N, C-alpha and C positions, 0 to 999 in steps of 0.2 A: 527548319523554318525558311520560308522563301525570302531571299535577300532583298528582293525588289518590293516586298510588302511595305516596309517603312517608308520607302520613297513614294509609293502609290498613296499611302495614307496621308503623307505630307502634302502631296500634290492636290488631292481631293479636298483636304482641309483648307489649303490656300485658296483653291478655286471657289470653295463655298464662301469663305470670308470675303473674297473679292466680289463675288456676286451679290452678297448681302450689302456690302458697302456701296456698290454701284446702284442698287435699287434704293438704298437710303438717300444717297445724294440726289438721285433723279427725283424721288418723291418730294424731298424737302425743297428742291429748286422749283418744281412745278407749283407746290403749295405756296411758296414764298413769293413768286413773281407772277403767278397767274390767278391767285386768290388773295384774300385778306386774312387767311388763317394764321400765317406766320409773319412776324415783323421782318422788314427788309433792312439790311445793314446800311448805315449812313454812308459808309465809304463807297457803296455801290449806288445808292439812290441820289447822292449828291453829284454824281458824274454829270458833266456838262452835256453829254450826249446820251443820257439814259433813255430819253424818249426820242425816237422809238427803238433805238438799237439794243436796249437791254433785253426786251422780250424776244427779239430775233436771235440774239446770241444764246440765250437760255434755251429756246426751242431747238435751235440747230445743235447746240452742244449736248443736250439731253438725248436727243434722237441718235446722234452719233455714239454717245456713250453706251446706250442700250443695245444698239445694233452691232457695234464693233466686235464684241466677243463671238457673236454668231458666225462671223466671217472666218474664224479660226477653227471651227468645229469640223474635223475631217469628215465625219459622217454626213454632215449637211452638204459639204462640197462634193462628195463622191456620190451620194444617193439622191440628193435634191439640188442639182446644179442650177436649176431655174430659180429656186429660192435663194441660193447663194448670190446669183447675179442680181436678182431684184433687190435684195436687202443691201447689196453692195452699192447699187445705184442710189438708193435712198440715203445710205451713209454718205456718199459723195455729195449729194445735193444738200444734205444737212450741214456739211462742212462748208459748202459754197455759200450757205446763208450765215452760218455762225461765225466763220472766220472774218469776213469783212465787217460784220457788226462788232466783233471783238476788237478789230483794229480801230474802229471809231471810238469805242469805249476806252481804249488805251490812250487815245489822244485827249480824252476829257477826264481822266482819272484825277482825283483829289489827292492821291498818294504821292504825287510828284513825278518828275521826269525819269527817275531811275526805275520806278515800278512801271511807268508807262512804256519805257523802252523795252523792258522785259516782256510785257504782255504783247507789245507790238511785234516784236521779232517772232514770238510764237504764232501770232495770228497770220504772219506772212509764211512761215515755214509749214504750217498745218495744211493749207491747200496745196502747196507745192509738192510736199511728200506724197499726198494723196493722188495728185495728178500724175506723178511719176509711177505710182503703183498702177493706176488705170492704164497708162500708156504701155507698161510692161505686159499687162494682161492682153491688151489689143494686139501687141506684137507676138504673143505666144510665149513670152518669157515668164513662165509661171513661178519659177523660183525667185526671180527678181521681183515679181508682183507681190509675192508673200512677204518678202523682206521689206519692201517699201511700205506695205500696209501695216506691218508690225511697227515700223517707225511712225506711221501716221497715227495709229492707235495709242502709241506712247504719248503723243501730244494730246490726244483726246482725253486720256486718263490723267492728265495734269489736273483736271477738275477734282479727282480723288486725292492726288498727292497734296494739292494745296490745302484741302480741308483736313488732312491729317497733320500737315506741318504747322498750320496756324495755331491750333490748340496746344500742340507740343511745345512750340516756341513760347507761348504765353504761360501755360500752366506748369510746364516742367523746367524750362530754361529761364522763365521770368523775364523774357524780352518784351518791351513795350510793343503794342500792336503795329504802329506805323513803321518803325525800323524793320520789324520782322516781315511785314507785308512787302516792303520794298525788296528785301532779299529773296523772299519766297516767290515773288513774281518772276524771278529767274530760275531758282533751283527747283521749283515744282515741276517744270517741264524738262529742264536740262538733266535732272536725275533720271527721269523716265527714259529719255532718249539715250543716255549713257548706258543704262541697263539693257535696253533693246539692242544697242550696238554691240555690247559685250556678248549677249546671247547669240546674235547673228554671226559674229566672228568666231566664237567658240564652236558653233554648229558647223561652220564652214571648215574649220580645222579638223574636226572629227570626221567630216565627210571625205577628206583627202586620205587615201590609203597610204600607209607608210611605205617608203621605198626599201625593199629588201636587197642586201648586197648580193651580187651575182656569185654563184658557186661554180667552182671549176668542174 
């Protein structure tokens, strides 16, 4: 039996579940904030700066969430570099719109200053990491470019982590919504960034050939 088969099955299973979750979050967000099909959470609509920044944040965030995975597909980068660059530019523009809007929303949140500070810091780091990735690509440092964009998408994917953590905190751990929301405002993106950093450091270690002792 091929020893890599279980790993491949696990990877494709994970990728499929992640893709389905991404599509579900994107669809629900668009239906909730751009139509009247789904009700909007009060913690979001009561934000002092919901109008006009909420729709800008959702539009930018959903666009980045959907386009981000495409940037990491090797076949697209190698066989369709123009598509890779074009989708990358749209991804960057989406963050340039979604991040400042998210920062404004963090200032007007009704969940208190702890949650606001967590969302604000993420809204600042999000475009910064993306800009570092863009600069690395312009300079021809493509390994650095990929690393920074992995970190960037880790923050983009906080939209997924938050929506997994909130029901887990309420339904499984029985933590009231507001205290859970304040903590998850931090750990939703910090967890993703920590995982991305662990992956990048492990990849870098494996890429360094081990030094063999000299033989006489």
